C-alpha positions as CSV (number, residue, x, y, z in Angstrom):
1,X,0.0,0.0,0.0
2,X,1.3,3.4,-0.9
3,X,2.1,5.8,1.9
4,X,-0.5,8.5,2.4
5,X,0.6,12.0,1.5
6,X,0.1,14.8,4.0
7,X,-2.4,17.5,3.2
8,X,-3.4,20.8,4.8
9,X,-7.0,22.0,4.7
10,X,-8.0,25.7,4.9
11,X,-11.7,26.6,5.5
12,X,-12.7,30.2,5.0
13,X,-15.3,31.6,7.3
14,X,-16.2,35.0,5.7
15,X,-18.4,36.4,8.5
16,X,-17.4,39.1,10.9
17,X,-19.1,41.2,13.5
18,X,-17.7,44.3,11.7
19,X,-15.0,45.1,9.2
20,X,-11.7,46.6,10.6
21,X,-10.3,49.8,9.1
22,X,-7.3,48.1,7.6
23,X,-8.8,44.7,6.5
24,X,-8.7,43.7,2.8
25,X,-9.5,40.0,3.4
26,X,-12.8,38.8,1.9
27,X,-15.4,39.0,4.6
28,X,-18.9,40.2,5.3
29,X,-19.4,42.5,8.3
30,X,-22.6,42.7,10.3
31,X,-25.3,40.3,11.5
32,X,-25.3,36.7,10.1
33,X,-28.0,36.1,7.5
34,X,-29.4,32.7,8.6
35,X,-30.3,31.8,5.0
36,X,-26.9,32.6,3.8
37,X,-25.2,30.7,6.7
38,X,-27.3,27.6,6.0
39,X,-26.6,27.7,2.3
40,X,-22.9,28.1,3.0
41,X,-22.8,25.1,5.3
42,X,-24.6,23.1,2.7
43,X,-22.2,24.3,0.0
44,X,-19.1,23.3,2.1
45,X,-20.6,19.9,2.7
46,X,-21.1,19.3,-1.1
47,X,-17.6,20.7,-1.8
48,X,-16.0,18.4,0.8
49,X,-17.6,15.4,-0.9
50,X,-16.3,16.4,-4.3
51,X,-12.8,17.2,-3.2
52,X,-12.5,14.3,-0.8
53,X,-13.1,11.9,-3.7
54,X,-9.9,13.3,-5.3
55,X,-7.9,13.0,-2.1
56,X,-8.1,9.3,-1.2
57,X,-4.2,9.1,-1.3
58,X,-3.9,11.9,1.3
59,X,-4.2,12.2,5.1
60,X,-5.1,15.6,6.5
61,X,-2.7,16.6,9.2
62,X,-3.6,20.3,9.6
63,X,-6.9,22.1,9.5
64,X,-7.2,25.8,9.7
65,X,-10.5,27.8,10.1
66,X,-9.7,31.3,9.0
67,X,-11.7,34.4,8.3
68,X,-13.5,36.6,8.7
69,X,-14.0,35.6,12.3
70,X,-14.7,31.9,12.9
71,X,-15.4,32.4,16.6
72,X,-18.2,34.9,15.6
73,X,-19.6,32.2,13.3
74,X,-20.3,30.1,16.4
75,X,-19.3,26.7,17.8
76,X,-22.2,24.7,16.5
77,X,-21.5,25.7,12.8
78,X,-17.8,25.1,13.2
79,X,-18.4,21.7,14.7
80,X,-20.8,20.8,11.9
81,X,-18.2,21.8,9.3
82,X,-15.4,19.8,11.0
83,X,-17.6,16.7,11.4
84,X,-18.4,16.8,7.7
85,X,-14.7,17.3,6.8
86,X,-13.9,14.2,8.9
87,X,-16.6,12.3,7.1
88,X,-15.2,13.1,3.6
89,X,-11.4,13.1,4.3
90,X,-9.1,11.0,6.3
91,X,-8.0,13.2,9.2
92,X,-5.0,12.2,11.3
93,X,-5.8,11.7,14.9
94,X,-2.9,14.0,15.8
95,X,-3.8,16.7,13.3
96,X,-3.4,20.4,14.3
97,X,-6.8,21.9,14.3
98,X,-6.8,25.8,14.4
99,X,-9.5,28.3,14.6
100,X,-9.1,32.1,14.5
101,X,-10.9,34.1,17.1
102,X,-11.5,37.7,18.1
103,X,-11.6,38.3,21.9
104,X,-15.1,39.7,21.9
105,X,-16.6,36.5,20.5
106,X,-14.7,34.0,22.7
107,X,-17.0,32.4,25.3
108,X,-16.6,29.5,27.7
109,X,-19.3,27.6,25.8
110,X,-17.6,28.1,22.4
111,X,-14.2,27.0,23.8
112,X,-15.6,23.9,25.6
113,X,-17.6,22.7,22.5
114,X,-14.6,23.2,20.1
115,X,-12.1,21.5,22.5
116,X,-14.5,18.6,22.9
117,X,-14.7,18.3,19.1
118,X,-11.0,18.1,18.7
119,X,-9.9,21.7,18.0
120,X,-6.6,22.1,19.7
121,X,-5.2,25.5,18.7
122,X,-6.6,29.0,18.9
123,X,-5.2,32.0,17.0
124,X,-6.4,35.2,18.8
125,X,-6.5,38.6,17.1
126,X,-5.2,40.8,19.9
127,X,-3.4,43.4,17.7
128,X,-2.7,45.9,20.4
129,X,-2.9,46.4,24.2
130,X,-4.1,50.0,23.9
131,X,-7.9,50.4,23.8
132,X,-7.7,53.8,22.1
133,X,-5.7,52.2,19.2
134,X,-8.0,49.2,18.9
135,X,-11.0,51.6,18.7
136,X,-9.4,53.6,15.9
137,X,-8.6,50.4,14.0
138,X,-12.3,49.4,14.2
139,X,-11.5,46.4,16.4
140,X,-14.6,45.2,18.3
141,X,-12.8,44.3,21.5
142,X,-10.6,45.8,24.2
143,X,-7.5,44.4,25.8
144,X,-9.2,43.2,28.9
145,X,-11.3,40.9,26.7
146,X,-8.1,39.6,25.1
147,X,-6.7,38.7,28.5
148,X,-9.9,37.0,29.5
149,X,-10.0,35.0,26.3
150,X,-6.6,33.6,26.9
151,X,-7.4,32.7,30.5
152,X,-10.7,31.0,29.3
153,X,-8.9,29.1,26.7
154,X,-6.4,27.7,29.3
155,X,-9.3,26.6,31.6
156,X,-11.0,24.8,28.7
157,X,-7.8,22.8,27.8
158,X,-6.2,24.8,25.0
159,X,-2.4,24.5,25.5
160,X,-1.5,25.9,22.1
161,X,-2.6,29.6,21.9
162,X,-1.3,32.0,19.3
163,X,-1.7,35.8,19.5
164,X,-1.7,38.2,16.6
165,X,-0.1,41.6,17.1
166,X,0.4,44.6,14.7
167,X,3.1,47.3,14.8
168,X,3.4,50.4,12.7
169,X,0.0,51.6,13.9
170,X,-1.3,55.2,13.9
171,X,0.6,57.4,16.4
172,X,2.6,54.4,17.7
173,X,6.1,54.9,19.0
174,X,8.9,52.4,19.4
175,X,8.7,52.5,23.2
176,X,4.9,51.9,23.0
177,X,5.4,48.9,20.8
178,X,8.1,47.5,23.2
179,X,5.6,48.0,26.1
180,X,2.9,46.1,24.1
181,X,5.3,43.2,23.6
182,X,6.1,43.1,27.3
183,X,2.4,43.2,28.3
184,X,1.5,40.5,25.9
185,X,4.3,38.2,27.0
186,X,2.7,38.2,30.5
187,X,-0.1,36.1,28.8
188,X,2.5,33.4,28.1
189,X,1.3,32.4,24.6
190,X,2.9,29.5,22.8
191,X,3.1,31.4,19.6
192,X,3.2,35.1,18.4
193,X,2.6,36.5,15.0
194,X,3.8,40.1,14.7
195,X,2.8,41.9,11.5
196,X,3.7,45.4,10.3
197,X,0.5,47.3,9.3
198,X,0.0,47.4,5.6
199,X,-2.3,50.1,4.3
200,X,-4.2,48.4,1.5
201,X,-6.0,50.3,-1.3
202,X,-9.8,49.9,-1.0
203,X,-9.8,49.9,2.8
204,X,-11.2,52.7,5.0
205,X,-7.7,53.3,6.3
206,X,-6.4,54.0,2.8
207,X,-8.7,57.0,2.5
208,X,-7.1,58.8,5.5
209,X,-3.6,57.3,5.5
210,X,-1.9,60.6,5.0
211,X,-3.5,62.0,8.2
212,X,-3.1,58.8,10.3
213,X,0.3,59.7,11.6
214,X,1.8,56.4,10.7
215,X,5.3,55.6,12.0
216,X,8.2,56.2,9.5
217,X,9.9,53.3,7.7
218,X,12.9,53.8,10.0
219,X,10.7,53.5,13.1
220,X,8.9,50.4,11.8
221,X,12.3,48.8,11.1
222,X,13.4,49.5,14.7
223,X,10.1,48.0,15.9
224,X,10.8,44.9,13.9
225,X,14.4,44.4,15.0
226,X,13.3,45.0,18.7
227,X,10.7,42.4,18.3
228,X,13.2,39.8,17.2
229,X,15.5,40.6,20.0
230,X,12.8,40.8,22.8
231,X,11.1,37.6,21.8
232,X,14.4,35.7,21.4
233,X,15.3,36.7,25.0
234,X,11.8,35.5,26.1
235,X,12.4,32.0,24.6
236,X,10.5,32.4,21.3
237,X,12.3,31.1,18.2
238,X,11.7,33.1,15.0
239,X,10.9,30.6,12.3
240,X,9.4,33.0,9.7
241,X,9.6,36.7,9.0
242,X,6.6,37.5,11.3
243,X,6.2,34.4,13.3
244,X,7.8,33.3,16.6
245,X,7.1,30.2,18.7
246,X,8.2,28.3,21.8
247,X,9.9,25.1,20.9
248,X,7.5,22.6,19.3
249,X,4.7,25.2,18.7
250,X,5.4,26.6,15.2
251,X,2.2,26.6,13.1
252,X,2.3,23.3,11.3
253,X,-0.4,24.6,8.9
254,X,1.2,27.8,7.9
255,X,4.5,26.0,7.4
256,X,2.9,24.1,4.6
257,X,2.5,27.4,2.6
258,X,6.2,28.4,3.2
259,X,7.7,25.0,2.6
260,X,5.8,24.4,-0.6
261,X,3.7,21.5,0.7
262,X,0.2,20.7,-0.6
263,X,-3.0,22.3,0.8
264,X,-6.5,22.6,-0.3
265,X,-8.9,25.5,0.5
266,X,-12.6,25.8,0.7
267,X,-14.8,28.9,0.5
268,X,-14.8,32.3,-1.3
269,X,-11.3,33.6,-1.9
270,X,-9.7,30.4,-0.6
271,X,-6.5,29.3,-2.3
272,X,-5.2,25.8,-3.0
273,X,-2.0,24.1,-4.2
274,X,-3.1,20.6,-4.8
275,X,-2.2,17.8,-7.2
276,X,0.1,20.0,-9.3
277,X,-2.3,22.9,-9.7
278,X,-2.7,26.2,-8.0
279,X,-6.2,27.7,-7.9
280,X,-8.3,30.3,-6.1
281,X,-12.0,30.7,-5.7
282,X,-14.0,33.8,-6.4
283,X,-14.3,36.5,-3.7
284,X,-18.1,36.3,-3.7
285,X,-20.0,34.0,-1.2
286,X,-23.3,34.1,-3.1
287,X,-21.5,33.0,-6.3
288,X,-19.5,30.4,-4.5
289,X,-22.6,28.9,-3.0
290,X,-24.5,28.9,-6.2
291,X,-21.6,27.5,-8.2
292,X,-21.1,24.6,-5.8
293,X,-24.8,23.7,-5.3
294,X,-26.2,24.4,-8.7
295,X,-23.0,24.2,-10.8
296,X,-24.4,26.9,-13.2
297,X,-21.6,29.5,-12.6
298,X,-17.9,29.0,-12.4
299,X,-16.3,29.4,-8.9
300,X,-12.7,29.5,-9.9
301,X,-11.1,32.9,-10.1
302,X,-7.9,31.4,-11.5
303,X,-6.3,28.0,-12.0
304,X,-2.8,27.3,-13.2
305,X,-0.4,24.4,-13.7
306,X,3.0,25.7,-12.4
307,X,6.0,25.0,-14.6
308,X,9.3,23.9,-13.0
309,X,11.0,27.3,-13.4
310,X,8.2,29.0,-11.6
311,X,8.3,26.4,-8.8
312,X,12.0,27.1,-8.5
313,X,11.2,30.8,-8.0
314,X,8.6,30.0,-5.4
315,X,11.1,27.8,-3.6
316,X,13.4,30.9,-3.2
317,X,10.6,33.3,-2.4
318,X,8.8,31.1,0.2
319,X,11.8,29.5,1.9
320,X,13.5,32.8,2.3
321,X,10.5,33.9,4.4
322,X,11.6,31.2,6.9
323,X,14.7,30.7,9.1
324,X,15.2,27.4,7.3
325,X,16.4,29.3,4.2
326,X,17.5,27.8,0.9
327,X,19.8,24.9,0.1
328,X,21.9,24.7,-3.1
329,X,21.6,20.9,-3.0
330,X,17.8,21.0,-2.7
331,X,17.5,23.6,-5.3
332,X,19.6,21.9,-8.0
333,X,18.2,18.4,-7.2
334,X,14.5,19.4,-7.2
335,X,14.4,22.0,-10.0
336,X,17.4,21.2,-12.2
337,X,18.5,24.8,-12.1
338,X,22.0,26.0,-11.3
339,X,22.5,27.6,-7.9
340,X,25.7,29.5,-9.0
341,X,23.8,32.5,-10.4
342,X,22.0,32.9,-7.1
343,X,25.2,32.5,-5.1
344,X,26.8,35.3,-7.1
345,X,24.0,37.5,-5.9
346,X,24.0,36.2,-2.3
347,X,27.7,36.6,-1.5
348,X,27.8,40.5,-1.7
349,X,24.6,40.5,0.4
350,X,26.4,38.3,3.0
351,X,29.0,41.0,3.3
352,X,26.3,43.5,4.2
353,X,25.0,41.3,7.0
354,X,21.8,40.4,5.1
355,X,22.5,36.7,4.7
356,X,24.3,34.1,6.7
357,X,25.1,30.4,6.0
358,X,24.3,27.6,8.4
359,X,24.6,23.8,7.8
360,X,25.0,24.5,4.1
361,X,21.8,26.6,3.8
362,X,21.6,30.4,3.0
363,X,19.3,32.2,5.5
364,X,18.3,35.9,5.7
365,X,19.3,37.8,8.9
366,X,16.8,39.9,10.7
367,X,18.2,42.9,8.7
368,X,17.7,40.8,5.6
369,X,14.1,40.1,6.4
370,X,13.5,43.8,6.5
371,X,14.4,44.1,2.8
372,X,13.4,40.5,1.8
373,X,11.2,41.6,-1.1
374,X,14.1,43.5,-2.8
375,X,16.5,40.6,-2.1
376,X,14.0,38.0,-3.5
377,X,13.6,40.2,-6.6
378,X,17.3,40.2,-7.2
379,X,17.5,36.4,-6.9
380,X,14.6,35.9,-9.2
381,X,16.3,38.1,-11.8
382,X,19.3,35.9,-11.5
383,X,17.1,32.9,-12.0
384,X,15.7,34.3,-15.2
385,X,19.2,34.7,-16.7
386,X,20.1,31.1,-16.0
387,X,19.5,28.0,-18.1
388,X,18.4,24.6,-16.7
389,X,21.2,22.2,-15.8
390,X,19.9,19.7,-18.4
391,X,20.3,22.2,-21.2
392,X,23.8,23.2,-20.1
393,X,24.9,19.6,-20.2
């Protein structure tokens, strides 16, 4: 019997209490339309059945409920979705099962029901410890609710709690961000995701960004480098540009994205990299539901088979987001492309303290992570100028 291949599953829950000022993820703010919720649950069940039939050689070892706000969606709906997923896919008994939550929608009842169902990881959107900042961002919670949510999760048996934080916020100073980290560390999370605020076109924040008094690029860079140092001192290992974990608590699901492993997504705007193809669904829940249930409208926004050269570029782009970095041996063996052109680009960057080498792998330093987009661009230009090894021979 062939060994089963690991698979990650992402399930998008596009419902929120309200839309945040900076958010450009696909979600619907406001009260939940019962008809739409029921139709969405039905569509997911049908979609699981169709996709599960194509995944008989796989075992699901990570499941991630993202949003939107899954906790706002409710425990009963999440349990129903997970039960249907288990019915249609082979789910590993030790799978990592994550749900995203906002502090205002975390209750003892929700936590107890989800923990009993097998959910074992919570990702909590804290963002800041300052209530005035949270209010300006349109967040529907305060910091006390965040502390209470973490304590409630512990009481209900969750021993893997991740907290999301944002820096580079309006009026934020470097000392304020340092203080935020120190406050949040008192909650003793197993995992921290620390993201720099991105002002995306089409969001409310975009409209008044020039008057928002956002920190300078230099201040944001100092915030980032302080984050790396403070969390390292507190026992958190950086394993990706924005992610830090105590030993053994790195997000197994998110690592699939960065390590180029297979995952399959469900719901509007969800993306997949499965069976050699990458595809994304439309950012429209009504169309997604109709397309799945009636099959009279297409639900794919895009679908591509990825050629080897592009996969090689993705290897560089995604692995350099992590502290695992890139390996010349892996690169040449898996993609039949020469590493020498990349090395010619890397060596001068090493002299500028942007790269370092460990165990034969090239890894970005914290300073390198700050300019990773530019570095990856240079490496991809070097790739474009090189010929496959087979042709050179």
